[in-house]
C-alpha positions in Angstrom: 8.6 -15.0 15.6 5.9 -12.6 16.8 3.6 -11.8 13.7 4.7 -9.4 10.9 3.3 -5.6 11.1 1.7 -4.9 8.1 1.0 -1.2 7.3 -2.6 -0.5 4.8 -1.5 2.6 3.1 -4.7 4.4 1.7 -3.2 6.3 -1.1 -5.8 8.9 -1.7 -6.9 12.0 -0.2 -9.8 13.1 -1.8 -13.2 14.0 0.0 -15.8 11.2 -0.9 -12.7 9.1 -1.9 -13.5 5.7 -3.3 -10.1 4.3 -1.3 -12.2 3.7 1.6 -14.5 0.9 0.6 -11.2 -1.3 -1.0 -8.8 -0.2 2.7 -11.9 -1.4 4.9 -12.3 -4.8 2.6 -8.6 -5.6 2.6 -8.1 -4.5 6.1 -11.2 -7.0 7.2 -9.7 -10.3 5.8 -6.0 -9.3 6.5 -7.7 -8.9 10.1 -9.7 -12.8 9.7 -6.7 -15.0 8.7 -4.9 -14.0 11.8 -1.4 -14.2 10.3 -0.4 -10.3 10.6 -0.9 -7.6 12.7 -2.5 -4.8 10.2 -2.4 -1.0 10.7 -4.1 1.4 8.9 -2.0 4.9 7.2 -4.0 7.0 6.4 -2.3 9.7 4.0 -4.7 12.3 5.2 -3.1 11.9 8.6 0.2 12.8 7.1 0.0 16.1 5.4 3.4 16.0 3.9 4.1 18.9 1.2 5.4 18.4 -2.6 8.5 16.7 -2.0 10.9 19.7 -1.3 13.8 18.8 0.9 17.3 19.3 -0.2 18.2 16.1 -0.3 16.3 12.4 -1.1 16.0 10.7 2.3 18.5 8.3 1.3 21.2 10.5 1.4 20.1 12.8 4.2 17.3 12.8 7.2 14.7 14.8 6.2 13.4 17.9 7.9 10.4 18.1 7.5 8.9 17.5 10.9 5.3 14.9 9.6 7.8 13.4 6.9 9.9 12.3 10.0 6.9 11.0 11.5 5.8 8.8 8.4 9.6 7.4 8.4 9.3 6.4 11.7 6.2 4.9 11.0 7.2 3.1 8.1 10.5 1.8 9.7 8.2 -0.2 12.0 6.7 -2.3 9.6 7.3 -5.6 8.1 5.4 -5.1 5.0 2.7 -2.8 2.9 -0.4 -3.4 1.4 -1.8 -0.5 -0.7 -5.0 0.9 -2.2 -4.1 2.5 -5.6 -6.7 4.6 -7.0 -5.6 5.3 -11.3 -5.7 8.8 -12.2 -4.5 9.9 -15.8 -2.6 6.0 -16.1 -0.8 6.6 -13.1 -1.1 6.4 -9.0 -2.5 9.6 -7.0 0.5 12.2 -6.4 -0.2 12.2 -2.9 0.7 8.5 -2.6 4.2 8.9 -4.9 4.9 11.8 -2.5 4.5 9.6 0.2 6.9 6.9 -1.7 9.7 9.7 -1.9 9.6 10.8 1.2 11.4 7.6 2.8 14.1 5.3 1.6 15.8 3.5 4.2 12.6 2.9 5.4 11.0 0.8 2.8 14.1 -1.4 1.8 13.8 -5.2 2.1 10.1 -5.3 2.7 7.4 -6.6 0.4 5.0 -4.4 -1.1 1.2 -5.5 -2.7 -1.4 -3.2 -4.1 -5.2 -3.2 -4.6 -6.1 -1.1 -7.2 -9.1 0.3 -8.8 -10.1 2.7 -11.4 -9.2 2.2 -15.4 -8.7 -1.5 -15.8 -8.3 -2.0 -12.2 -5.9 0.3 -11.3 -3.3 -1.7 -13.4 -1.5 1.2 -14.6 -1.3 2.7 -11.5 0.2 -0.5 -10.3 2.3 -0.9 -13.2 4.6 2.2 -12.2 4.4 1.8 -8.2 5.9 -1.5 -9.0 8.9 0.5 -10.5 8.7 2.9 -7.9 9.1 0.1 -5.2 11.9 -1.5 -6.6 13.9 1.5 -7.0 13.4 1.6 -2.9 14.4 -1.8 -2.9 11.2 -3.4 -2.0 9.8 -6.5 -3.1 6.3 -5.8 -5.0 4.8 -8.6 -5.6 3.2 -10.1 -8.9 -0.3 -10.7 -7.6 -2.8 -7.6 -6.9 -6.5 -6.9 -6.6 -8.1 -5.1 -9.4 -11.5 -3.7 -8.7 -12.9 -3.1 -12.4 -14.4 0.3 -13.4 -17.8 -1.8 -13.4 -17.7 -2.7 -9.7 -16.7 0.4 -9.0 -19.8 1.9 -10.2 -21.8 -1.3 -8.0 -20.4 -0.1 -5.2 -20.5 3.8 -5.5 -23.9 3.8 -7.4 -25.7 0.8 -6.1 -23.9 0.4 -2.6 -22.9 -3.2 -3.4 -19.9 -4.5 -1.3 -16.7 -5.6 -2.0 -17.1 -8.9 -0.1 -20.0 -9.7 -1.9 -17.8 -10.2 -5.5 -16.4 -13.6 -5.4 -13.6 -12.8 -8.0 -12.5 -9.9 -5.9 -12.3 -12.1 -2.8 -10.6 -15.1 -4.5 -8.0 -12.0 -6.1 -7.2 -11.3 -2.2 -6.5 -14.8 -1.0 -3.9 -15.0 -3.6 -2.3 -12.0 -3.0 -2.4 -12.2 0.7 -1.1 -15.8 0.6 1.9 -15.0 -1.9 2.1 -11.3 0.6 2.4 -13.2 3.5 5.3 -15.8 2.6 7.5 -12.8 1.4 6.5 -11.1 5.0 7.7 -13.6 6.6 11.0 -14.5 4.5 12.0 -10.9 4.2 11.4 -10.5 7.6 13.4 -13.6 8.7 16.3 -12.1 6.6 16.4 -8.8 8.0 16.2 -10.1 11.3 19.6 -12.5 10.5 21.3 -9.7 8.9 20.7 -7.2 12.1 
């Protein structure tokens, strides 16, 4: 079986965003493992309008060309790791919008989260897991939660995430679990094709 293709979705588009730090860090870890092919999907490269289609993509193809390009990209991947910022106890609007702009393309694929912000992004991840279930995805239990104190050390003191031992341990556990689900669901999708 070919290596599974994983999309690392950067879930924030703000100028000066923190998301680049966890995205680069988790991408390096995934690439070092060597058991998955990783592609970074920056939502800045998919400037979709607030969801304004006449119907859900579950029932009708999207009309927006950027959304169609997004759907095609999502369809070709076997699983997803998402950087999830927490704003006002929830995920970013741009990330939720990106989830809404696809449906069948997400189905029967695992998703894992690297959260940051208030309480390590836990409340945003909790909401995103519910969204993922509605999209017929398999959100895995383990996640990486970057606490606000660590966020500040990175932003103000230049600390690197790979120097934070407990985050590396969390990433290993999450990626081990994620890899199992990626391979199990890829096998099942291929068998059902």
